N, C-alpha and C positions, 0 to 999 in steps of 0.2 A: 273337452279338449285342452289338453297342456298347454301347446304351442302358441302363444297369445297371437302369433301372426297371423296363422291358417285359422286360427277362431273368427278375428276378424274379417279375411277374407271369404269365410262360409257366410257370417253375418250379412256383409256386403252383398253378396251375390241370392240369398234368400231374399232379402228384404227389397233386392233392385226389382227379382222375380215376382215377389209378392205386389209391388207397386205397381208392373205394369199388369201383373193379371188382373189388380184390382178395376185400371180401364177397362181391360178386356171383357171385365163380369158386367160393367154398365153397359158396353157396346153390346153384348149378347143378352141379355136382360138378367140375368140370373145366372150363379155359381153352375144349376143345375143344364142352362142351357148352352155355357160355355164348354162344361164336360161333355154334353151330347156331340158338341163341333168335332172336339178332340179325341172323340172315343173313348173316353175313360169314366169310371165310377166318379159320381159328384160327390162322396161322400168322405174320400183322403182331399179331393180338392178344397174340399169347405174346411176339413180341418189346418190345411195349409194358411189357407186365407184367415183363420182363427190366432195364427201364430208357430201351429206347429212347423217340425221341419218336414219338405216334401218329400214324400215316398218317392221310391226310384221311379214309379209310374208316371206320378204327377209332374215331379223333375223332367224326366224324358221330354213327357207331351207337350208341356209349356215352352221349353229350350227353343224343341225343333218349331213350335209356332213362332215363338218370340223371331226367330231366324229368319222368317218369311214375312213379318209385318213390314208394310210400306215405311219410307221414314218419311216424317219425324216421328220415331219409335218414343214413347214416355218415358222419361229419364226421373229417376228418384233425387229430390234434394240431397245435398251433401250433408246438410242437418239432419233431415231424415234418417240417413244412412249412420250417421254420428251418433243419434241415439240407437238405433240397433245395435251397432259395436257395443256401447256401453252394457244395454242391454244382455247382450251375450256371455257377460262376466257374471251373471248373478243365476242364482238358481233357474229351473225353469218355471217353476210355479210362480217365480216373482216377476218377472221377466212385462208382462203385460201391465201391472201395477205401476211399475217402475217408468216405463213408455210413459203412463198417460201423467204420472207425479213429475215425470222431468218437462213435458210438454207446460201442465200447469205451472211450474216454476219459470219457466221461460214468458209465458205467459204473464205471470207477475211483475218479473224481472224489465220486459221490455216495459210494459205498466209505467212502474215506476220510474221510469226514464224518458218517458212521453215519447217512446221511439213505436214505430207501427209494425206490426205484428208480422211476419213473415207465415206466409201462407201456409208453409208446409209444418209451422208448430200446430195450427188447428186442425191441419189434415192427419196428425197422430195422434191428437185428441179423439179426435172423428173417428178414426180405425181403431184404436184401439180402446176407447172408455165402451 
């Protein structure tokens, strides 16, 4: 995508939806169980959870589902979204590895300064490692 603001917007939207979807998968018990609830094929849902852009079917089903979630809805931490924006600038095949490496670099940085590690940093490493 040539427009950096639009690329960032898409990265934030997709990553926010992926974050909420992870919570919904945990609630449902599995990606397949969530796909059954949504009435969609589980394969494109699994691809989305693994880092691919969502198919139209997945995007529409998940956004409709999220609209009807009771408050408070899960919200992705800003740092989590920031790493997604940074990764969006990279070739697709490097994005997963870049997210993990950025999370590990942040872990080292916080440790060197004796700062507590924000929970979202560990969540990035757990999700993408």
